[in-house]
N, C-alpha and C positions, 0 to 999 in steps of 0.2 A: 125691523128696527135698524136704522143706519147708525154709523159710528157717532155722529153728533148727538143723536138721541141717547146713546149709551153713556156718553160723557156727561150729558145733562142729568141722566138718571143717577149716575155716580155722585155728582155734586149734590143732588137733592137728598140722597141717602146719607151722605156725609153730614149735611146740615141737620137732618132728623136725628141721627145718632148722637149729635152733640147736645140734644135737648134731653135733660134729665127725665122729663115726663114720659118720654118714649120707653125708658127702661123700667117704668112701673108695670108695663105689660111685657113679661118675659118672653112670651110667644112671639110678639111683634118684634121685639128687640133681636131675638134670635134669628127670625126670618130676614130682617134687614141686614144683620151682620153677615149672614151667609151670602146674600146677594152682593153686598159690598165687597166681600172677599173674592167673589166670582168675577166682579167687574174690574177690580184693581189692576190685574196684569194687562187687561185690554187697554185701560185708560193710560197706564204708565207707558206701555209700548207705543200708543198713539202719540203721546207727548214727546217721547224720545224721537219718533219718526219725524214729527213736524219740526223739532229743533234741528235734526240732522239735515232736513231739506232746506231750512233757512240758512244754515251754515254752509251747505254746499253751494247754494246760489251766491252767497257772499264771496266764497272762495273763487268761484268762476269769474266773478267780476274783477277781483283783485289779481287773478292770474294774467289778465291782459297787460298789467303793468309789472308784475313780479312773477316770473315763472315758478318760483318756489311754491306758490299757491295752487299750481296745477296738480301737483301730487296730493296735496291736501284734499282738493276737490275729488280726485279719483278715489282716495280712501273713504271719503264721506259717501260717495256713490255706492261703494261696496257695502258700507254700513247700512245705507238706505235699503238696498236689496235684501239684506238679512232681516231688517226690522219689518219690511213689508211681508216677507214670508212668515215671520213669527206672528204678525197680526192676522194674516190670512188664516193661520191655523187656530188662533184664539177665537176668531169670529165664526168658525164652523159650529153649527148648532150642537150643543152638548146634550148628552143623555140627562134628562131631568132627574134621574135617580142617582146620579154619580155621587152626590153628597150623602147618600143614605148608608146606614149600617145594613148588615145582611143576616139572614138565617140560612144556614147551610146544612143540607141533609146528605148523608152518605149511606147508601144501601148496598148490602152484599148482593151479588147477582149470580151469574153462572160460575160454577166452580166450588160450590159447597163451602166447607170450612176454610179452604184456602182463600176464597173470595172474602169471607168474613175477616180473616187475618189481614188481607190486603186493605180492606176498608179501615182497619185499625191503623195501618201504615199511612193511609191518606189523611186520616184524622190527625195523626201526629205531625204530618207535613204541614197541614194548614195551621195547627196550633203553634208550631215553631215559627212559621212564616209570620203569623200575627204577632208573636212575641218580638221578632226582629223589627217589625214595623211600628211597635209601640201601641198595638191595638189591645183591647180587652176582649177576652173570650169567656163564654159561659156555656157549658154543656147543659142543654135543656132536657133532653131525653136520650136514653140509650138502652138498647137491647143487646146484651152480650151473647157471644157464641160459646160453645163448650170449651174451646181452647184459648179463650181470652180475646178473640176478635170481636167484631161488631156486626150483628145482623142489620142493625139500623141505628144510626146516631144522629142527633140534631144538635147543632151548636150555633149560638148567636155570637157574632163578631162585631164589635163596636170600635169606632175610629178615634175616640177620645177628643172629638171636636176639631180634627184637622180639616184643612180646606176641602180636600177630596175625601169622600167616605170610602168605606171598604168596597162598595159595589163597583166603583170606578176601576179597581184593580182585579177583583175576583169574579166579576159577572161572566167572564168567559170560561169559568171552570166547570159549568154545568154540562153534563153529558156522560157518555160511557167511557170509563178509564180502564184500559186493558193492561194486565200484567203478565209477563212471561218469565217464569223462574221455576226452580225446583222447590216444590212446596215442602213445608216442614212435615207434612203427613205422607210424603213420598219416600218409600224405602229403597227404591232402585235407582234413584238419581235422575229420573226423567224430568225433562222440562215440561211444565204444564202451562196452559193459557187459561186465565180466568178474568173476570171483570167485576167492577163495582160501579154503581151509578152515583153521580153527584148532582144535586139539584140546588141551585143558588137563587134565593129570593131577596129582593130588597125588603127590609123590615118595615112594615106599615105602621103608621101612627094612627091615632083615632080619627084624625081629620082626613086620612087617606081612604079608610074603609069604615063605613058605618054598618054595624051588625045589630039587627033587631033581635033582642032576646027571645022573642016569640018564634023566631026561625030556627032555634037551636034545640036539639034533643041531647040531653046530658045524661050519660050513664056512668055509674061507678062500678069498679070491680077490684079484685084483689091483685096487688102487684105480683109479678113473677120475676124469677131470676135472682141473682145474688143480692144481698142487702143486709142491713143491720137491723137494729131494733125498730119495730113497727112495720117493716117491709115484710110482705107475705102473711101478715097477721091481721091487717085491717083493710077495709075497702077504700084505699086512698087513691088508687089509680082512677083516671078520668078519661072518658071517651066523649068527644063532642061531635055531633053530626049537624052540619049546616043543611037544613032540609031543602031550600030552594036549589042549591047547587050539587048536593050529594057529597060534598067534601067531608071526609072523616078524619079527625085528628085525635090521637090518644097520647097521654103523658103519664108516666109512672115513676119518674126519676126523683121527685120530691117526697118528703115524708108525710105531708098533709094533703088532704083532698083539695083544700083551697089553693095551695101553691100549685098543684098539678093543673087545676082549672085555669089559673092565670097563665101558666106557661102554654097550655094547649090553645088558649085564646090568642096568644102571641103568634103561634104557628098558623092558626086559622086565618088571622088577618093578613099575614104575609102571603099565604096561598091564595086567598081571595084577590089580593092586589095583583099577584102574578097572573091569575086567570083573566082579570079585567084588562090587563095590559096586553095579553096575548090576543084577546078578542078585538082590542082596538087596532093592533097590528094587522089582524086578519081582515079588518074592514078598510084597510088602506087602499089606495088606488091600484088598478090592475098593473100599471107600470111599475109601481113600487114592489108589488108582490112578485113580479116576474124577475126582479133582480136577485141574483144569488149573492148574499153577503159573504165577505171573506171569512167572517167569524160566525159560524152557525152553531149555537149551543145545543141544538137538538140531536146532532149526529155524534158518532164515536169521535172522541176528541184527541185521545192521547194513548201512547203505549209506553210502558215502563219495562224495559228489557234488562233483567238483572245479569245474565251471563255476559253481556257486552257493556254493562254499566251505562246503558244508553236510554235517553228519554227523547221521544219524538212526538211533536204535535202535528197531527195530520192536516189541520186546517190551513196553516201558514208555512208548512215545510220546515219548521224549526227542528233541529236535531243537535244534541249535545251528549257528551260522554262523561257526565258528572252526576249520574243518577243518585249516587250515595249522598252527595251534597244537597241535591234538590229535595230528597226525602227528609233531610235534616233541616229543611226550612229555607234553603237558598233558592227560592222560587222567582226572584225578581226578573232575571233575564227571560224566563219563560213567559211570565205575564207581560213584560215589556214588549216582546215580539207580537203578542196579540193586541196590545194597546196600539202599537205602531201600525199594524195591518188595518185595524179598524179606522184609525185616523186617515190613512191613505184612501180607504174606501169612501169615507165621508167627504174628503176633499174632492174626490172624483165626482161624487154625486152633486156636491155643491157647485162645482164648475159646470 
């Protein structure tokens, strides 16, 4: 679709959104609103570019009679270059999931109890980052370790309707996160290396993934771990197996069996959407598959070095010595480095 088509689509959506009848269907209105917000910076930049080009042409004509206009034309030419670069970036095909919320899973890995404690640190980091961004978080399921860490924790993060969803910022967090520090369980002060795994999925809506109830096997069992009234005393925990794919999801965080079932289905939809997208990527052209992307979520992604207060992202060579601040939620510069690297990769591919 060329620029004129996008401008035309923007005008058409603007007209439709002004029709009260459209808002009777909330799903349609929401879809149009998202697309309108996505197109607005493109259209506004295109309009500014065309206005600058017209002004520059007029200034060059007037410069033949009045040299003062020559400087104005030069300034406008510089402005045109900036607007063209902005427009070029806006026209790069965007990730269709960028406006989605996410489900994020953190799992303890190598390192035993220290890994579980580190998983808890990562959870706190993401919760604080979400708080800074104005996002809403909800812990869907959690399995605690003996010392208060997390063997496995699943959290939903919602963007509260901002133009870009959570996926646009946190999709690069998936992978193996390594920590180097003296564990709380270490009595001799030796530095240990352990790891935790992070898995990020765009949260699927019903229209994204259709699940046939006949394809599900649902088992109930008694919740385990710390809890209050009704936990460990009733069969409220739920395990759902999607028979065609073999995906298994369990949830025991809520008090009732029905609530746990609903949360487990949320996680199942997100996992099925992630699997479907991975299969679609695997079916891409040989040329596309042969390219090594700057940001690969499948490999070890980051090291958190406590003795040096250093955080390093191995995919883009990012390094900073403010680990304490990052773990307190100041994650913006880290994620921005990944966003910028991915944009440069996309620009190169588009060119």
